[in-house]
C-alpha positions as a printed Julia matrix, in Angstrom:
298×3 Matrix{Float64}:
 -150.77   72.58  -95.04
 -149.6    74.91  -92.26
 -150.72   78.51  -92.47
 -148.1    80.91  -93.85
 -146.64   83.36  -91.37
 -143.82   85.85  -91.11
 -141.39   86.09  -88.17
 -141.39   89.65  -86.86
 -140.1    91.67  -83.92
 -141.0    94.69  -81.89
 -139.12   96.61  -79.23
 -140.33   96.99  -75.67
 -140.24  100.35  -73.94
 -137.22   99.19  -71.94
 -135.35   98.11  -75.07
 -135.88   94.35  -75.36
 -136.28   92.79  -78.8
 -139.49   90.78  -78.7
 -140.82   88.28  -81.21
 -144.16   87.47  -82.78
 -145.59   85.39  -85.6
 -147.69   87.35  -88.08
 -150.25   85.35  -90.06
 -151.81   87.58  -92.77
 -155.54   88.02  -93.0
 -158.34   90.36  -93.98
 -158.02   94.04  -93.08
 -161.79   94.48  -92.73
 -161.93   92.85  -89.3
 -159.89   93.19  -86.1
 -156.85   90.9   -85.89
 -156.66   88.03  -83.42
 -154.0    88.71  -80.79
 -152.92   85.4   -79.24
 -151.35   85.53  -75.79
 -149.91   82.27  -74.39
 -149.62   80.86  -70.9
 -146.81   81.36  -68.39
 -144.29   78.88  -69.83
 -145.64   78.82  -73.37
 -144.95   80.66  -76.61
 -146.33   81.55  -80.03
 -146.02   77.97  -81.28
 -149.06   77.09  -79.16
 -151.29   78.89  -81.65
 -150.08   77.28  -84.89
 -153.17   75.09  -85.31
 -155.42   77.94  -84.19
 -153.93   80.21  -86.85
 -154.21   77.52  -89.5
 -157.97   77.47  -88.9
 -158.67   81.18  -88.5
 -156.04   83.05  -90.53
 -156.36   83.77  -94.24
 -157.28   86.37  -96.84
 -161.01   85.98  -96.18
 -160.54   85.41  -92.46
 -158.45   87.0   -89.73
 -154.94   88.26  -89.35
 -153.45   86.32  -86.44
 -150.64   87.7   -84.29
 -149.09   85.24  -81.81
 -146.51   86.62  -79.39
 -143.56   85.36  -77.4
 -143.47   87.27  -74.12
 -140.1    88.53  -72.97
 -138.1    85.58  -71.71
 -139.89   83.05  -73.91
 -139.2    81.52  -77.29
 -137.4    83.91  -79.62
 -137.89   87.01  -77.48
 -134.95   88.37  -75.54
 -134.46   87.43  -71.91
 -134.89   90.17  -69.33
 -131.78   90.85  -67.21
 -134.08   92.0   -64.4
 -136.31   89.02  -63.46
 -138.58   91.19  -61.31
 -140.02   92.53  -64.57
 -141.42   89.09  -65.47
 -144.91   90.07  -64.28
 -148.3    90.49  -66.0
 -148.23   94.29  -65.89
 -144.96   94.3   -67.86
 -146.38   91.88  -70.43
 -149.47   94.09  -70.78
 -147.25   97.11  -71.47
 -145.3    95.08  -74.06
 -148.53   94.04  -75.81
 -149.83   97.59  -75.92
 -146.49   98.71  -77.35
 -146.87   96.1   -80.11
 -150.39   97.28  -80.94
 -149.15  100.88  -81.06
 -146.24   99.99  -83.36
 -148.58   98.1   -85.69
 -151.17  100.91  -85.51
 -153.85   98.44  -84.43
 -156.65  100.25  -82.64
 -158.57   97.15  -81.58
 -157.99   93.42  -81.55
 -159.73   90.23  -80.54
 -157.72   89.02  -77.55
 -157.19   85.26  -77.24
 -155.64   84.69  -73.83
 -154.64   81.31  -72.43
 -153.99   81.29  -68.68
 -151.45   84.11  -68.14
 -152.59   85.54  -71.48
 -156.05   85.99  -70.0
 -154.63   87.85  -66.99
 -152.76   90.15  -69.38
 -156.02   90.69  -71.27
 -157.83   91.64  -68.06
 -155.1    94.13  -67.19
 -155.43   95.75  -70.61
 -159.21   95.85  -70.1
 -158.51   97.9   -66.99
 -155.96  100.18  -68.68
 -157.22  100.61  -72.25
 -160.53   98.76  -72.64
 -161.14  100.38  -76.04
 -158.36   98.2   -77.51
 -160.42   95.03  -77.0
 -162.92   94.13  -79.74
 -163.77   90.73  -78.23
 -162.16   88.19  -75.93
 -161.54   84.47  -75.61
 -160.43   83.63  -72.08
 -158.93   80.15  -72.08
 -159.16   78.52  -68.64
 -158.54   81.67  -66.65
 -160.56   84.08  -64.58
 -160.32   86.81  -61.96
 -159.95   84.2   -59.2
 -157.29   81.47  -59.37
 -157.56   78.1   -57.66
 -154.62   77.69  -55.23
 -154.19   74.02  -56.18
 -153.41   74.95  -59.77
 -151.0    77.66  -58.7
 -149.22   75.17  -56.43
 -148.92   72.65  -59.27
 -147.45   75.24  -61.63
 -145.1    76.51  -58.92
 -143.85   72.97  -58.45
 -142.23   72.83  -61.88
 -141.83   76.31  -63.35
 -138.24   77.53  -63.5
 -136.66   74.26  -62.44
 -133.37   73.76  -64.37
 -134.15   70.44  -66.01
 -132.53   68.89  -69.06
 -134.06   65.97  -70.91
 -131.99   63.31  -72.63
 -134.61   62.71  -75.31
 -137.9    63.98  -76.7
 -139.58   60.91  -75.21
 -138.38   61.9   -71.75
 -139.58   65.48  -72.28
 -142.99   64.22  -73.39
 -143.34   61.96  -70.35
 -142.43   64.81  -67.99
 -144.91   67.18  -69.62
 -147.64   64.56  -69.3
 -146.78   64.21  -65.61
 -146.85   67.92  -64.78
 -150.19   68.17  -66.57
 -151.54   65.3   -64.45
 -151.93   63.18  -67.57
 -154.81   65.33  -68.78
 -156.41   64.94  -71.17
 -156.37   61.23  -70.5
 -157.15   60.62  -74.17
 -153.71   61.94  -75.17
 -151.37   59.34  -76.63
 -147.6    59.45  -76.33
 -147.54   61.01  -79.81
 -149.8    63.82  -78.55
 -147.46   64.52  -75.64
 -144.5    64.48  -78.04
 -146.2    67.2   -80.09
 -146.84   69.15  -76.9
 -143.16   68.83  -75.94
 -142.02   70.22  -79.29
 -144.19   73.29  -78.73
 -142.68   74.15  -75.35
 -139.13   72.76  -75.58
 -136.07   73.2   -77.79
 -132.88   71.27  -78.43
 -129.93   72.71  -76.56
 -126.58   71.08  -77.25
 -126.83   67.45  -76.25
 -130.15   67.83  -74.44
 -133.64   69.28  -74.54
 -134.81   72.14  -72.33
 -137.91   74.23  -71.81
 -137.99   77.21  -74.16
 -138.11   79.95  -71.55
 -135.88   81.8   -69.12
 -135.97   79.94  -65.79
 -135.95   83.34  -64.09
 -139.64   83.81  -64.95
 -140.23   81.77  -61.79
 -138.63   84.4   -59.54
 -141.66   86.73  -59.25
 -144.13   83.85  -59.67
 -142.81   82.01  -56.61
 -142.12   85.11  -54.52
 -144.51   85.42  -51.54
 -146.91   88.3   -52.17
 -150.4    89.53  -51.55
 -151.35   88.86  -55.18
 -154.1    86.47  -54.08
 -155.73   89.37  -52.26
 -155.75   91.61  -55.35
 -159.28   92.0   -56.68
 -159.26   91.22  -60.4
 -163.02   91.43  -60.79
 -163.06   95.15  -61.71
 -160.6    94.31  -64.51
 -162.7    91.41  -65.73
 -166.05   93.21  -65.91
 -165.21   95.52  -68.88
 -164.7    92.39  -71.0
 -168.45   91.83  -70.72
 -169.06   94.94  -72.81
 -167.84   93.15  -75.95
 -168.29   89.57  -77.2
 -166.75   87.29  -74.59
 -166.18   83.54  -74.65
 -164.93   81.68  -71.58
 -163.38   78.28  -72.29
 -162.87   75.98  -69.31
 -161.36   72.53  -68.99
 -163.76   70.25  -67.13
 -160.94   69.11  -64.81
 -159.15   72.45  -64.57
 -157.29   73.06  -61.33
 -156.89   76.79  -62.04
 -160.38   77.95  -63.09
 -163.0    76.4   -60.85
 -166.57   75.76  -61.94
 -167.69   78.14  -59.18
 -165.55   80.98  -60.5
 -166.69   80.32  -64.08
 -170.31   80.57  -62.96
 -169.57   83.83  -61.14
 -167.97   85.2   -64.32
 -171.22   84.6   -66.19
 -173.12   86.48  -63.49
 -170.69   89.4   -63.74
 -170.83   89.42  -67.56
 -174.36   88.27  -68.53
 -173.66   88.46  -72.27
 -170.67   86.12  -72.01
 -170.8    82.47  -73.02
 -169.11   79.54  -71.28
 -168.02   76.32  -72.94
 -166.66   73.47  -70.84
 -164.34   71.03  -72.62
 -164.87   67.52  -71.23
 -161.98   65.44  -69.96
 -159.47   68.3   -70.16
 -157.45   69.96  -67.42
 -155.56   73.25  -67.54
 -155.69   74.37  -70.26
 -157.7    73.34  -73.35
 -155.7    73.44  -76.57
 -158.6    75.18  -78.39
 -158.74   72.43  -81.01
 -161.33   70.34  -79.2
 -164.71   70.08  -81.0
 -166.56   71.89  -78.21
 -164.05   74.74  -78.17
 -163.94   75.04  -81.96
 -167.73   75.25  -82.27
 -167.85   78.04  -79.67
 -164.91   79.93  -81.2
 -166.39   79.66  -84.69
 -169.61   81.21  -83.42
 -167.74   84.02  -81.69
 -165.48   84.9   -84.62
 -167.81   84.34  -87.56
 -171.07   85.54  -86.02
 -170.77   87.56  -82.82
 -167.65   89.6   -83.58
 -168.8    90.51  -87.09
 -172.3    91.38  -85.88
 -170.92   93.5   -83.05
 -168.55   95.32  -85.43
 -171.4    96.01  -87.87
 -173.64   97.41  -85.14
 -170.92   99.68  -83.82
 -169.97  100.8   -87.32
 -173.61  101.8   -87.95
 -173.7   103.67  -84.63
 -170.64  105.67  -85.66
């Protein structure tokens, strides 16, 4: 049975109505704040919430960034950037009066988490970085840039599933057509007589704009995450988070743990056995132990 959740909204500082799913959980531990990838939305975390939300577990909050899912589209595409998303997330935490949360960031969600670590590190109780780091592999960025924001319309769910398998390089190879159909229903919606991606195509405007972003040093933003429990999840065949960068992240944050999910590209779905075992340990051992130690210190 799917975990119960409530559809809720918050308002950004510039007046957009933004959406999140709120899965109830225990108030004696920090909530899990789930931040999706560039073209994704809160539906990505349905299975994750089913496992970790509940009265004796965690409250799970899964967001739709502006321009995705049920959040309003931004009339100014130049605001579709990580710093804006970070401000939106902090506004949500303020409205909900949440002092600290466990950040679960997939791809773009991990970049947003790192920005918040640089702005308000005290808001982060622990972190799961899903296939993302302070250095991004250009091959992965090129692949994403090759499809994001393209105005495509699919004639059927089968066609959508086949396209999504293609843009993900068919990884994981173990996925059946039924798996890709489920993936399509998470990222697409029916629109009239066709099926489209569930995001504003204008999110590609700043993503594809030439910039010096590659020269921006994200390492100082990453390092504060090592002060709290930190799990790095990497797909074995990821084209965005290289094995070299993952190893460097462990050097920069010696208390962090790395789990590599075999046979998977960018990004793991966080339901793989290797990922689940590592996440269970983080949430049911490390986070609770860390919270107890800090509570005693206070």
